[in-house]
C-alpha positions in Angstrom: 53.7 76.1 12.8 52.2 79.4 11.7 55.3 80.8 10.1 56.0 77.5 8.2 54.5 78.5 4.8 56.9 76.6 2.5 57.1 76.2 -0.4 56.2 79.9 -0.3 59.0 82.3 0.8 58.6 85.2 3.2 60.6 88.3 2.1 61.1 90.7 5.0 63.5 93.0 3.2 62.1 96.6 3.3 61.4 98.5 0.1 60.2 102.1 -0.1 57.5 101.6 -2.7 53.8 102.3 -3.5 51.2 99.6 -4.0 50.2 98.4 -7.4 46.6 97.3 -8.4 47.2 93.6 -7.6 49.0 94.2 -4.2 47.2 93.1 -1.0 46.2 95.8 1.5 45.2 94.9 5.1 42.6 97.3 6.5 42.7 96.9 10.3 39.9 98.2 12.6 40.9 97.7 16.2 41.2 93.9 16.7 39.5 93.2 13.4 40.5 93.2 9.7 38.4 93.5 6.6 38.3 90.2 4.7 36.2 88.2 2.2 35.5 84.6 3.3 35.0 82.0 0.6 35.1 78.2 -0.1 38.7 78.5 -1.1 39.8 80.4 2.0 39.9 84.0 3.1 40.8 86.8 0.7 42.0 90.4 1.6 41.4 93.5 -0.6 43.6 94.3 -3.5 44.7 97.9 -3.9 42.9 98.2 -7.2 39.6 97.3 -5.4 39.8 100.0 -2.7 37.6 103.1 -2.5 38.7 106.5 -1.1 42.4 106.2 -1.8 42.9 109.7 -3.2 45.4 111.5 -1.1 46.1 108.4 1.1 49.6 107.1 1.6 50.4 103.4 2.1 53.2 101.6 3.9 54.9 98.6 2.4 55.3 95.7 4.8 56.7 92.6 3.2 56.2 90.0 0.5 55.3 86.3 0.2 56.7 85.0 -3.0 55.7 87.8 -5.5 52.6 88.9 -3.5 53.3 92.2 -1.8 51.4 93.4 1.3 50.6 97.0 2.5 48.7 98.9 5.1 47.4 102.5 4.9 49.8 104.8 6.7 48.6 105.2 10.3 48.8 109.0 10.0 46.3 109.2 7.2 43.3 111.4 8.0 41.0 109.9 5.4 39.6 106.4 6.0 40.1 103.8 3.3 36.9 101.9 2.5 36.8 98.2 2.0 35.1 97.0 -1.3 31.6 95.5 -1.3 31.5 91.9 -0.2 34.2 92.3 2.5 33.4 92.0 6.3 35.2 92.5 9.6 36.9 89.4 11.1 38.2 89.4 14.6 41.9 88.6 15.3 40.9 85.2 16.8 40.1 83.9 13.3 43.7 84.3 12.2 44.7 81.1 14.0 42.5 79.0 11.7 42.7 81.2 8.6 43.3 79.5 5.2 45.4 79.6 3.1 48.2 79.3 5.7 50.5 81.9 4.2 47.7 84.5 4.5 47.2 83.6 8.2 50.9 84.3 8.7 50.8 87.5 6.6 47.8 88.9 8.4 49.2 88.2 11.9 52.6 89.7 11.0 50.9 92.7 9.3 48.9 93.4 12.4 52.0 93.3 14.5 53.6 96.0 12.3 50.4 98.0 12.2 50.2 98.1 16.0 53.9 99.2 16.2 53.4 102.0 13.6 50.3 103.1 15.4 52.2 103.3 18.8 55.1 105.2 17.3 53.3 108.2 15.7 55.1 110.4 18.2 58.6 110.4 19.6 58.8 109.0 23.1 61.7 111.4 24.0 60.7 114.8 22.5 57.0 114.2 21.8 57.3 115.4 18.2 55.6 113.6 15.4 57.8 110.9 13.8 58.5 110.3 10.1 59.2 107.1 8.4 62.8 106.4 7.3 62.9 106.0 3.6 65.6 103.4 3.4 64.6 101.0 6.2 61.7 99.9 8.4 62.0 102.5 11.2 60.6 105.8 12.4 62.7 108.8 13.1 62.1 111.9 15.2 62.9 115.0 13.0 63.6 117.0 16.1 66.0 114.9 18.3 66.9 112.3 15.7 65.7 109.3 17.8 65.3 106.2 15.6 63.0 103.3 16.6 62.7 99.9 15.0 59.9 97.3 15.5 60.0 95.9 19.0 60.2 92.1 19.4 59.9 90.6 22.9 61.8 87.4 23.8 59.6 84.6 25.3 60.5 81.1 26.5 58.2 78.1 26.2 59.3 75.4 28.6 58.4 71.7 28.6 59.4 70.2 31.9 59.4 66.4 32.2 59.6 64.0 35.2 60.1 60.6 33.5 56.8 59.9 31.7 55.1 63.0 33.0 54.9 66.5 31.6 54.3 69.7 33.5 51.3 71.4 32.0 49.3 74.5 33.0 46.2 76.4 32.3 46.2 80.2 32.0 44.1 82.4 34.3 41.8 85.0 32.8 42.6 84.2 29.1 40.2 82.8 26.5 42.6 79.9 25.7 41.5 77.1 28.0 43.4 74.1 26.8 46.6 72.8 28.5 49.7 74.8 27.8 53.4 74.8 28.9 55.1 77.3 31.2 55.9 80.4 29.3 57.1 83.9 30.1 58.9 87.0 28.9 62.7 87.5 29.2 63.8 90.3 31.5 66.6 92.9 31.1 70.1 91.3 31.6 68.7 87.7 31.5 69.7 84.9 29.3 66.9 82.7 27.7 68.1 79.8 29.8 67.8 81.8 33.0 64.4 83.1 31.9 63.3 79.4 31.5 64.5 78.5 35.0 63.0 81.6 36.6 59.6 81.3 34.9 59.1 77.6 35.8 60.0 78.3 39.4 57.8 81.4 39.7 54.8 79.8 38.2 55.0 76.3 39.6 57.6 76.3 42.4 59.5 73.6 40.5 63.2 73.6 39.7 64.7 72.3 36.5 67.9 71.0 35.0 69.3 69.8 31.6 67.8 72.6 29.5 67.9 71.7 25.8 67.0 74.3 23.2 64.3 73.0 20.7 63.4 75.7 18.2 62.0 79.2 17.8 58.9 80.8 16.4 57.9 84.4 15.6 54.5 85.0 17.3 52.8 88.1 16.0 49.9 87.9 18.4 52.1 89.2 21.2 55.0 90.8 19.1 57.2 88.0 20.4 60.0 85.7 19.4 59.4 82.4 21.1 62.2 80.1 22.1 61.3 76.5 23.1 63.2 74.5 25.7 62.9 70.9 27.0 64.2 70.2 30.4 63.9 67.8 33.4 62.7 68.1 36.9 65.4 68.9 39.4 64.4 67.7 42.9 61.0 67.9 44.5 58.0 67.5 42.1 55.6 69.3 44.4 53.8 72.1 42.6 53.0 75.6 44.0 50.7 77.4 41.6 51.2 81.1 41.0 47.5 82.0 41.1 48.1 85.4 39.6 49.2 83.7 36.3 47.7 80.2 36.3 44.4 78.5 37.2 46.1 75.1 37.2 49.4 73.3 37.0 49.7 69.5 37.0 52.0 66.6 36.1 50.2 64.9 33.3 51.2 61.3 32.2 52.3 61.0 28.6 49.2 58.9 27.6 46.8 61.4 29.2 48.0 64.4 27.2 45.3 65.4 24.7 46.3 65.2 21.0 47.1 68.6 19.4 44.1 70.2 17.8 46.2 72.7 15.7 49.6 72.9 14.3 50.3 76.6 14.4 51.9 77.1 17.8 55.3 76.1 19.2 53.6 75.1 22.5 51.3 72.6 20.7 54.1 71.1 18.7 56.3 70.6 21.8 53.4 69.0 23.8 52.7 66.7 20.8 56.3 65.8 20.5 56.3 64.7 24.2 52.9 62.9 23.9 54.2 60.8 20.9 57.7 60.2 22.4 59.5 62.4 19.9 60.9 64.9 22.3 64.7 65.5 22.1 66.6 63.3 24.6 69.9 64.1 26.2 
């Protein structure tokens, strides 16, 4: 999956530091980022290559092994210029970006960039926020409200009925391949209850024997995904929630398309069922 970058190690511990010449800087522009494609994979600018950095502050994000990653502070007035040879790449290319650790880093960096950008002002007093020096948070100097990066819990649910798997297609999304039932957790709701509710709301099917599979950080939606396998409980008749889905069907194991990518928890779970490697109670 996208976050599986071993043998490289992701270091999320926060440090209050400035970039050095060889540190990587992500320059985001809406849903795009400046990058340099090449035969060996995509590269991102190093701090020492950048133009227009005088008077500009930078925010440390994280490290992968000894490679440190930064973004320009979202409150900068001056615009940092990408070096010659770099071009804008849309967020969709992150899914297939190589090397893999840079795909993960770019996705995670964008998640933090969007959070910083949405927290320039305090949601309680309206005053401009400042960054806490000792941790990854923003603080209102007026009322003292402290905010940390927001991560939403999401369930991915693989429902089986013997040799069949419940698969869906999203409505009004660019991703058109089969997927599993998925949805965000609500206030006061356990992940298991979220799984039961989402399956019933989207397909009208009830489930039993929920078995936790694994989790995945998913920067595309600032989410932490939790995968569950479970079994049909009762009537297999499907009632599609047409606000969310264009299709929901029971697909026999031997008709499930092989996975085209290995970055997503959904794809891994479907491939596990297709090949008979799903966890069994």
